[in-house]
KENUTI-567722 format. One record per residue: residue number from 0; residue in three letters; x, y, z of N, C-alpha, C in turn. Coordinates in Angstrom, 1 decimal, padded with zeros to 4 digits. Layout:
<badrens>
badren pos NUM&code ala&nc1 X&nc2 Y&nc3 Z&cac1 X&cac2 Y&cac3 Z&cc1 X&cc2 Y&cc3 Z
...
</badrens>
This chain:
<badrens>
badren pos 0&code met&nc1 074.5&nc2 026.5&nc3 061.6&cac1 076.0&cac2 026.1&cac3 061.3&cc1 076.2&cc2 025.9&cc3 059.9
badren pos 1&code lys&nc1 077.3&nc2 026.7&nc3 059.2&cac1 077.6&cac2 026.6&cac3 057.5&cc1 078.1&cc2 025.3&cc3 056.9
badren pos 2&code phe&nc1 077.9&nc2 025.3&nc3 056.0&cac1 078.4&cac2 024.2&cac3 055.2&cc1 079.8&cc2 024.0&cc3 054.8
badren pos 3&code lys&nc1 080.6&nc2 025.0&nc3 055.2&cac1 082.2&cac2 025.0&cac3 055.3&cc1 082.6&cc2 024.2&cc3 056.2
badren pos 4&code thr&nc1 082.1&nc2 024.7&nc3 057.2&cac1 082.1&cac2 024.2&cac3 059.3&cc1 082.0&cc2 022.9&cc3 059.3
badren pos 5&code val&nc1 081.0&nc2 022.5&nc3 059.0&cac1 080.4&cac2 020.8&cac3 058.8&cc1 081.4&cc2 020.1&cc3 057.9
badren pos 6&code met&nc1 081.9&nc2 020.9&nc3 057.0&cac1 082.8&cac2 019.7&cac3 055.9&cc1 083.9&cc2 019.7&cc3 056.3
badren pos 7&code ile&nc1 084.6&nc2 021.0&nc3 057.1&cac1 085.9&cac2 020.7&cac3 057.6&cc1 085.9&cc2 019.9&cc3 059.0
badren pos 8&code ile&nc1 085.1&nc2 019.8&nc3 059.9&cac1 084.8&cac2 019.1&cac3 061.3&cc1 084.8&cc2 017.9&cc3 060.6
badren pos 9&code lys&nc1 084.0&nc2 017.3&nc3 059.7&cac1 083.8&cac2 016.1&cac3 059.6&cc1 085.0&cc2 015.4&cc3 058.9
badren pos 10&code ala&nc1 085.8&nc2 016.3&nc3 057.8&cac1 087.2&cac2 016.0&cac3 057.6&cc1 088.2&cc2 016.2&cc3 058.8
badren pos 11&code ile&nc1 088.3&nc2 016.6&nc3 059.6&cac1 088.9&cac2 016.5&cac3 060.8&cc1 089.2&cc2 014.9&cc3 061.6
badren pos 12&code val&nc1 087.5&nc2 014.2&nc3 061.5&cac1 087.2&cac2 013.6&cac3 062.2&cc1 087.9&cc2 012.5&cc3 061.6
badren pos 13&code cys&nc1 087.7&nc2 012.4&nc3 060.4&cac1 088.0&cac2 011.3&cac3 059.4&cc1 089.4&cc2 011.0&cc3 059.5
badren pos 14&code leu&nc1 090.3&nc2 012.3&nc3 059.4&cac1 091.5&cac2 012.1&cac3 059.6&cc1 091.9&cc2 011.7&cc3 060.8
badren pos 15&code gly&nc1 090.9&nc2 012.1&nc3 061.6&cac1 091.6&cac2 011.1&cac3 063.0&cc1 091.4&cc2 009.5&cc3 063.3
badren pos 16&code phe&nc1 090.2&nc2 009.0&nc3 062.5&cac1 090.0&cac2 007.6&cac3 062.7&cc1 090.5&cc2 006.7&cc3 061.3
badren pos 17&code gly&nc1 090.2&nc2 007.2&nc3 060.2&cac1 090.4&cac2 007.0&cac3 058.7&cc1 091.8&cc2 005.9&cc3 058.8
badren pos 18&code pro&nc1 093.1&nc2 006.8&nc3 059.1&cac1 094.3&cac2 006.1&cac3 059.3&cc1 094.8&cc2 005.4&cc3 060.1
badren pos 19&code leu&nc1 093.7&nc2 005.3&nc3 061.4&cac1 094.1&cac2 004.7&cac3 062.8&cc1 093.6&cc2 003.0&cc3 062.3
badren pos 20&code leu&nc1 092.2&nc2 003.5&nc3 061.5&cac1 091.7&cac2 002.0&cac3 061.1&cc1 092.5&cc2 001.2&cc3 060.2
badren pos 21&code leu&nc1 093.0&nc2 002.1&nc3 059.3&cac1 093.8&cac2 001.7&cac3 058.2&cc1 095.2&cc2 001.0&cc3 058.9
badren pos 22&code leu&nc1 095.5&nc2 001.3&nc3 059.9&cac1 097.4&cac2 001.2&cac3 059.9&cc1 097.5&cc2 000.1&cc3 061.5
badren pos 23&code val&nc1 096.2&nc2 000.7&nc3 062.5&cac1 096.0&cac2 -000.3&cac3 063.6&cc1 094.9&cc2 -000.1&cc3 064.1
badren pos 24&code pro&nc1 093.9&nc2 -001.2&nc3 063.3&cac1 093.0&cac2 -001.4&cac3 063.5&cc1 092.8&cc2 -002.6&cc3 065.0
badren pos 25&code glu&nc1 093.8&nc2 -003.4&nc3 065.3&cac1 093.5&cac2 -003.9&cac3 066.5&cc1 093.7&cc2 -003.1&cc3 067.7
badren pos 26&code trp&nc1 094.7&nc2 -002.3&nc3 067.8&cac1 094.5&cac2 -001.3&cac3 068.7&cc1 093.6&cc2 -000.6&cc3 069.0
badren pos 27&code leu&nc1 092.7&nc2 000.0&nc3 068.2&cac1 091.9&cac2 001.0&cac3 067.9&cc1 090.6&cc2 -000.2&cc3 068.6
badren pos 28&code leu&nc1 090.5&nc2 -000.9&nc3 068.1&cac1 089.2&cac2 -001.9&cac3 068.1&cc1 089.0&cc2 -002.6&cc3 069.8
badren pos 29&code asn&nc1 090.7&nc2 -002.8&nc3 070.2&cac1 090.7&cac2 -003.2&cac3 071.6&cc1 090.3&cc2 -001.9&cc3 072.5
badren pos 30&code thr&nc1 091.0&nc2 -001.1&nc3 072.1&cac1 090.4&cac2 000.2&cac3 073.0&cc1 089.0&cc2 000.5&cc3 073.1
badren pos 31&code leu&nc1 088.1&nc2 000.2&nc3 072.1&cac1 086.9&cac2 000.1&cac3 071.9&cc1 086.2&cc2 -001.0&cc3 072.8
badren pos 32&code gly&nc1 086.9&nc2 -001.9&nc3 072.7&cac1 086.5&cac2 -003.1&cac3 073.8&cc1 085.8&cc2 -004.0&cc3 072.7
badren pos 33&code thr&nc1 085.9&nc2 -003.9&nc3 072.0&cac1 085.4&cac2 -005.3&cac3 071.0&cc1 086.4&cc2 -006.4&cc3 070.5
badren pos 34&code ser&nc1 085.9&nc2 -007.3&nc3 070.1&cac1 087.0&cac2 -008.7&cac3 069.3&cc1 087.7&cc2 -008.2&cc3 068.4
badren pos 35&code tyr&nc1 088.7&nc2 -008.9&nc3 068.3&cac1 089.6&cac2 -008.8&cac3 066.6&cc1 090.0&cc2 -009.8&cc3 066.3
badren pos 36&code gly&nc1 089.7&nc2 -010.1&nc3 065.1&cac1 090.4&cac2 -011.1&cac3 064.2&cc1 090.5&cc2 -010.7&cc3 062.9
badren pos 37&code pro&nc1 090.6&nc2 -011.7&nc3 062.1&cac1 090.5&cac2 -011.7&cac3 060.3&cc1 089.6&cc2 -010.7&cc3 059.7
badren pos 38&code gly&nc1 088.6&nc2 -011.3&nc3 060.2&cac1 087.2&cac2 -010.5&cac3 059.8&cc1 086.9&cc2 -009.2&cc3 060.3
badren pos 39&code ala&nc1 087.5&nc2 -008.9&nc3 061.4&cac1 087.3&cac2 -007.8&cac3 062.1&cc1 088.4&cc2 -006.8&cc3 061.2
badren pos 40&code ala&nc1 089.7&nc2 -007.5&nc3 060.9&cac1 090.6&cac2 -006.1&cac3 060.3&cc1 090.3&cc2 -006.1&cc3 059.2
badren pos 41&code leu&nc1 089.7&nc2 -006.9&nc3 058.5&cac1 089.2&cac2 -006.6&cac3 056.9&cc1 088.4&cc2 -005.5&cc3 057.1
badren pos 42&code thr&nc1 087.4&nc2 -005.7&nc3 057.8&cac1 086.3&cac2 -004.7&cac3 058.0&cc1 086.8&cc2 -003.2&cc3 058.3
badren pos 43&code ala&nc1 087.5&nc2 -003.3&nc3 059.3&cac1 088.0&cac2 -002.4&cac3 059.8&cc1 088.9&cc2 -001.5&cc3 058.9
badren pos 44&code arg&nc1 089.7&nc2 -001.8&nc3 058.1&cac1 090.7&cac2 -001.4&cac3 056.8&cc1 089.8&cc2 -000.6&cc3 055.6
badren pos 45&code glu&nc1 088.5&nc2 -001.4&nc3 055.5&cac1 087.8&cac2 -001.4&cac3 054.7&cc1 086.9&cc2 000.3&cc3 054.7
badren pos 46&code tyr&nc1 086.6&nc2 000.0&nc3 056.3&cac1 086.0&cac2 001.0&cac3 057.2&cc1 086.9&cc2 002.4&cc3 057.2
badren pos 47&code gly&nc1 088.2&nc2 002.3&nc3 057.4&cac1 089.2&cac2 003.0&cac3 057.4&cc1 088.9&cc2 003.8&cc3 055.7
badren pos 48&code ala&nc1 089.4&nc2 003.1&nc3 054.7&cac1 089.1&cac2 003.4&cac3 053.5&cc1 088.0&cc2 004.3&cc3 053.3
badren pos 49&code ala&nc1 086.7&nc2 003.9&nc3 054.0&cac1 085.6&cac2 004.6&cac3 053.1&cc1 086.1&cc2 006.4&cc3 054.1
badren pos 50&code leu&nc1 086.3&nc2 006.1&nc3 055.4&cac1 086.6&cac2 007.4&cac3 056.1&cc1 088.0&cc2 008.3&cc3 055.5
badren pos 51&code val&nc1 088.9&nc2 007.7&nc3 054.8&cac1 089.6&cac2 008.6&cac3 054.0&cc1 089.0&cc2 009.1&cc3 052.9
badren pos 52&code gly&nc1 087.9&nc2 008.2&nc3 051.9&cac1 087.5&cac2 009.1&cac3 051.4&cc1 086.2&cc2 010.2&cc3 051.3
badren pos 53&code asn&nc1 086.1&nc2 009.7&nc3 052.8&cac1 085.3&cac2 010.7&cac3 053.1&cc1 085.9&cc2 012.3&cc3 053.2
badren pos 54&code leu&nc1 087.5&nc2 011.9&nc3 054.3&cac1 087.9&cac2 013.2&cac3 054.7&cc1 088.1&cc2 014.1&cc3 053.1
badren pos 55&code leu&nc1 088.6&nc2 013.0&nc3 052.0&cac1 089.1&cac2 014.1&cac3 050.7&cc1 087.8&cc2 014.5&cc3 050.1
badren pos 56&code leu&nc1 086.5&nc2 014.0&nc3 050.1&cac1 085.2&cac2 014.6&cac3 049.6&cc1 085.2&cc2 016.3&cc3 050.8
badren pos 57&code thr&nc1 084.9&nc2 016.0&nc3 051.9&cac1 084.6&cac2 017.0&cac3 052.8&cc1 085.6&cc2 018.1&cc3 052.7
badren pos 58&code trp&nc1 087.2&nc2 017.5&nc3 052.7&cac1 087.9&cac2 018.6&cac3 052.4&cc1 088.2&cc2 019.1&cc3 051.1
badren pos 59&code leu&nc1 088.2&nc2 018.7&nc3 050.0&cac1 088.2&cac2 019.2&cac3 048.7&cc1 086.7&cc2 020.0&cc3 048.0
badren pos 60&code ala&nc1 085.6&nc2 019.5&nc3 049.0&cac1 084.3&cac2 020.0&cac3 048.4&cc1 084.0&cc2 021.3&cc3 049.8
badren pos 61&code arg&nc1 084.5&nc2 021.3&nc3 050.5&cac1 084.4&cac2 022.2&cac3 051.6&cc1 083.8&cc2 024.0&cc3 051.1
badren pos 62&code asn&nc1 084.5&nc2 024.2&nc3 049.8&cac1 084.2&cac2 025.5&cac3 049.7&cc1 083.1&cc2 025.6&cc3 048.3
badren pos 63&code ala&nc1 082.4&nc2 024.3&nc3 048.0&cac1 081.4&cac2 024.1&cac3 047.2&cc1 080.4&cc2 025.2&cc3 047.0
badren pos 64&code glu&nc1 080.0&nc2 025.9&nc3 046.2&cac1 078.9&cac2 027.1&cac3 045.9&cc1 077.9&cc2 025.8&cc3 046.0
badren pos 65&code val&nc1 076.7&nc2 026.6&nc3 046.3&cac1 075.2&cac2 026.2&cac3 046.4&cc1 075.3&cc2 026.0&cc3 044.9
badren pos 66&code ser&nc1 075.0&nc2 024.6&nc3 044.8&cac1 074.4&cac2 023.8&cac3 042.9&cc1 074.2&cc2 022.7&cc3 043.8
badren pos 67&code val&nc1 073.5&nc2 021.7&nc3 042.3&cac1 072.9&cac2 020.4&cac3 042.4&cc1 074.4&cc2 019.6&cc3 042.9
badren pos 68&code ala&nc1 075.4&nc2 019.6&nc3 042.9&cac1 076.2&cac2 018.8&cac3 042.9&cc1 076.5&cc2 018.7&cc3 044.9
badren pos 69&code arg&nc1 076.5&nc2 020.1&nc3 045.4&cac1 076.6&cac2 020.4&cac3 046.7&cc1 075.5&cc2 020.0&cc3 047.2
badren pos 70&code thr&nc1 074.4&nc2 020.1&nc3 046.6&cac1 073.4&cac2 019.1&cac3 047.6&cc1 073.3&cc2 017.8&cc3 047.2
badren pos 71&code ala&nc1 073.6&nc2 017.2&nc3 046.5&cac1 073.9&cac2 015.9&cac3 046.2&cc1 075.3&cc2 015.5&cc3 047.1
badren pos 72&code ile&nc1 076.2&nc2 015.8&nc3 047.7&cac1 077.3&cac2 015.8&cac3 048.8&cc1 076.3&cc2 015.9&cc3 050.1
badren pos 73&code ile&nc1 075.5&nc2 016.6&nc3 050.2&cac1 074.9&cac2 016.6&cac3 051.8&cc1 074.0&cc2 015.7&cc3 051.9
badren pos 74&code trp&nc1 073.5&nc2 015.1&nc3 050.6&cac1 072.2&cac2 014.1&cac3 050.9&cc1 073.5&cc2 012.9&cc3 051.1
badren pos 75&code asn&nc1 074.2&nc2 012.5&nc3 050.4&cac1 075.1&cac2 011.3&cac3 050.4&cc1 075.5&cc2 011.1&cc3 051.9
badren pos 76&code leu&nc1 076.0&nc2 012.7&nc3 052.9&cac1 076.9&cac2 012.4&cac3 054.4&cc1 075.6&cc2 012.2&cc3 054.9
badren pos 77&code phe&nc1 074.4&nc2 013.3&nc3 054.9&cac1 073.3&cac2 012.6&cac3 055.5&cc1 072.8&cc2 011.1&cc3 055.8
badren pos 78&code ile&nc1 072.9&nc2 010.4&nc3 054.6&cac1 072.4&cac2 009.3&cac3 054.4&cc1 073.5&cc2 008.2&cc3 055.4
badren pos 79&code tyr&nc1 074.5&nc2 008.3&nc3 054.7&cac1 076.0&cac2 008.1&cac3 055.4&cc1 076.2&cc2 007.7&cc3 056.9
badren pos 80&code asp&nc1 075.9&nc2 009.0&nc3 057.3&cac1 075.5&cac2 009.1&cac3 058.8&cc1 074.8&cc2 008.5&cc3 059.5
badren pos 81&code gly&nc1 074.0&nc2 009.2&nc3 059.1&cac1 072.0&cac2 008.5&cac3 059.4&cc1 072.3&cc2 006.5&cc3 059.4
badren pos 82&code ile&nc1 072.6&nc2 006.0&nc3 058.3&cac1 072.9&cac2 004.7&cac3 058.9&cc1 074.0&cc2 004.3&cc3 059.5
badren pos 83&code ala&nc1 074.9&nc2 004.7&nc3 059.6&cac1 075.8&cac2 004.7&cac3 060.6&cc1 075.6&cc2 005.0&cc3 061.9
badren pos 84&code leu&nc1 074.5&nc2 006.0&nc3 062.2&cac1 074.0&cac2 005.9&cac3 063.7&cc1 073.4&cc2 004.8&cc3 063.9
badren pos 85&code val&nc1 072.4&nc2 004.6&nc3 062.8&cac1 071.7&cac2 003.3&cac3 063.2&cc1 072.7&cc2 002.0&cc3 063.8
badren pos 86&code ala&nc1 073.7&nc2 001.9&nc3 062.7&cac1 074.1&cac2 000.7&cac3 062.9&cc1 075.0&cc2 000.7&cc3 064.6
badren pos 87&code thr&nc1 075.7&nc2 001.9&nc3 064.9&cac1 076.5&cac2 002.3&cac3 066.1&cc1 075.6&cc2 001.9&cc3 067.1
badren pos 88&code leu&nc1 074.3&nc2 002.6&nc3 067.2&cac1 073.5&cac2 002.3&cac3 068.3&cc1 073.3&cc2 001.2&cc3 069.1
badren pos 89&code ile&nc1 073.1&nc2 000.4&nc3 067.4&cac1 072.5&cac2 -001.2&cac3 067.7&cc1 073.4&cc2 -001.9&cc3 068.4
badren pos 90&code ile&nc1 075.0&nc2 -001.7&nc3 067.6&cac1 075.6&cac2 -002.6&cac3 068.6&cc1 076.4&cc2 -001.9&cc3 069.7
badren pos 91&code gln&nc1 076.1&nc2 -000.3&nc3 070.1&cac1 076.2&cac2 -000.2&cac3 071.3&cc1 075.3&cc2 -000.7&cc3 072.7
badren pos 92&code leu&nc1 074.2&nc2 -000.6&nc3 072.0&cac1 073.1&cac2 -001.4&cac3 073.0&cc1 073.1&cc2 -002.6&cc3 073.1
badren pos 93&code ser&nc1 074.0&nc2 -003.2&nc3 072.3&cac1 073.7&cac2 -004.7&cac3 072.4&cc1 075.2&cc2 -005.3&cc3 073.3
badren pos 94&code gly&nc1 075.7&nc2 -004.0&nc3 073.5&cac1 077.1&cac2 -004.4&cac3 074.5&cc1 078.4&cc2 -004.5&cc3 073.7
badren pos 95&code gly&nc1 078.2&nc2 -004.5&nc3 072.2&cac1 079.4&cac2 -004.5&cac3 071.5&cc1 080.3&cc2 -003.8&cc3 071.6
badren pos 96&code leu&nc1 080.4&nc2 -002.7&nc3 071.9&cac1 081.4&cac2 -001.6&cac3 072.5&cc1 081.1&cc2 -001.3&cc3 073.9
badren pos 97&code asn&nc1 082.4&nc2 -000.9&nc3 074.3&cac1 082.6&cac2 -000.1&cac3 075.7&cc1 082.1&cc2 001.2&cc3 076.1
badren pos 98&code val&nc1 082.0&nc2 001.7&nc3 077.0&cac1 081.5&cac2 003.1&cac3 077.0&cc1 081.8&cc2 004.3&cc3 075.9
badren pos 99&code leu&nc1 083.6&nc2 003.8&nc3 075.4&cac1 083.7&cac2 005.0&cac3 074.3&cc1 083.1&cc2 004.8&cc3 073.2
badren pos 100&code gly&nc1 082.0&nc2 003.8&nc3 073.1&cac1 081.0&cac2 003.8&cac3 071.8&cc1 080.0&cc2 004.6&cc3 071.8
badren pos 101&code trp&nc1 079.9&nc2 005.2&nc3 073.0&cac1 079.1&cac2 006.7&cac3 073.3&cc1 079.4&cc2 007.5&cc3 072.8
badren pos 102&code gly&nc1 080.6&nc2 007.7&nc3 072.7&cac1 081.2&cac2 008.8&cac3 071.7&cc1 081.0&cc2 008.9&cc3 069.9
badren pos 103&code ile&nc1 081.2&nc2 007.8&nc3 069.5&cac1 081.1&cac2 007.5&cac3 068.0&cc1 079.5&cc2 007.7&cc3 067.9
badren pos 104&code val&nc1 078.8&nc2 007.3&nc3 069.0&cac1 077.1&cac2 007.6&cac3 068.5&cc1 077.2&cc2 009.3&cc3 068.3
badren pos 105&code ala&nc1 077.4&nc2 009.6&nc3 069.5&cac1 077.2&cac2 010.8&cac3 069.6&cc1 078.0&cc2 011.7&cc3 068.1
badren pos 106&code val&nc1 078.6&nc2 011.8&nc3 067.4&cac1 079.7&cac2 011.8&cac3 066.8&cc1 078.6&cc2 011.7&cc3 065.3
badren pos 107&code tyr&nc1 078.1&nc2 010.5&nc3 065.1&cac1 077.3&cac2 010.3&cac3 064.2&cc1 075.9&cc2 011.0&cc3 064.3
badren pos 108&code leu&nc1 075.4&nc2 011.2&nc3 065.4&cac1 074.1&cac2 012.1&cac3 065.5&cc1 074.5&cc2 013.1&cc3 065.4
badren pos 109&code phe&nc1 075.8&nc2 014.2&nc3 065.7&cac1 076.0&cac2 015.2&cac3 065.4&cc1 075.9&cc2 015.6&cc3 063.8
badren pos 110&code phe&nc1 076.6&nc2 014.3&nc3 063.2&cac1 076.7&cac2 014.6&cac3 061.7&cc1 075.4&cc2 014.8&cc3 060.9
badren pos 111&code thr&nc1 074.6&nc2 013.9&nc3 061.8&cac1 072.9&cac2 013.2&cac3 060.9&cc1 072.6&cc2 014.7&cc3 061.1
badren pos 112&code leu&nc1 072.3&nc2 015.1&nc3 062.3&cac1 072.0&cac2 016.3&cac3 062.8&cc1 072.3&cc2 017.8&cc3 061.7
badren pos 113&code ala&nc1 073.7&nc2 017.8&nc3 061.5&cac1 074.0&cac2 018.7&cac3 060.7&cc1 073.9&cc2 018.6&cc3 059.3
badren pos 114&code phe&nc1 074.3&nc2 017.9&nc3 059.0&cac1 073.9&cac2 017.6&cac3 057.4&cc1 072.1&cc2 017.4&cc3 057.1
badren pos 115&code gly&nc1 071.3&nc2 017.3&nc3 058.0&cac1 070.0&cac2 017.3&cac3 057.8&cc1 069.5&cc2 018.3&cc3 057.9
badren pos 116&code tyr&nc1 070.3&nc2 019.5&nc3 058.7&cac1 069.9&cac2 021.0&cac3 058.9&cc1 070.0&cc2 021.4&cc3 057.4
badren pos 117&code leu&nc1 071.3&nc2 021.3&nc3 056.6&cac1 071.9&cac2 021.8&cac3 055.8&cc1 070.9&cc2 021.4&cc3 054.8
badren pos 118&code leu&nc1 070.1&nc2 020.5&nc3 054.9&cac1 069.0&cac2 020.3&cac3 053.6&cc1 068.0&cc2 021.0&cc3 054.1
badren pos 119&code leu&nc1 067.7&nc2 021.6&nc3 055.1&cac1 066.5&cac2 022.4&cac3 054.9&cc1 066.5&cc2 023.7&cc3 053.7
badren pos 120&code pro&nc1 065.1&nc2 023.7&nc3 053.1&cac1 065.4&cac2 024.6&cac3 051.8&cc1 066.0&cc2 026.0&cc3 052.2
badren pos 121&code lys&nc1 065.6&nc2 026.7&nc3 053.2&cac1 066.3&cac2 028.1&cac3 053.4&cc1 067.9&cc2 027.7&cc3 053.6
badren pos 122&code val&nc1 068.2&nc2 026.9&nc3 054.3&cac1 069.9&cac2 026.8&cac3 054.7&cc1 070.2&cc2 026.4&cc3 053.3
badren pos 123&code arg&nc1 070.0&nc2 025.4&nc3 052.5&cac1 070.5&cac2 024.9&cac3 051.4&cc1 070.6&cc2 025.8&cc3 050.4
badren pos 124&code thr&nc1 070.1&nc2 027.1&nc3 050.3&cac1 070.3&cac2 027.9&cac3 049.6&cc1 071.0&cc2 029.0&cc3 050.2
badren pos 125&code ala&nc1 071.6&nc2 029.1&nc3 051.0&cac1 072.6&cac2 030.2&cac3 052.0&cc1 074.0&cc2 029.9&cc3 051.3
</badrens>
């Protein structure tokens, strides 16, 4: 998969979830089968802000040429999505989310593998 393609897909996913977490966190968290309260609202909105930041990064950097900066972006997103994959998997396995949580796990797995693939030496220079 090409760098630009992964970046556009990531931007679209962030566009889908970032605003929801910022504007209607209670609805989204209830849809996912988890509890909602002031702490959850704060965490959800902060996570929504992080997704909007990822949206801007992935969209604005989608045409980046091979460079140290592009490699740093790939590493950042690889680590970000890898940590989120582990965290979401732990929450999902502990029963913290309903069956829709597996979709979130799948999304993080996809991006972790995609950005990991882009870090391979032959792919990174393409």
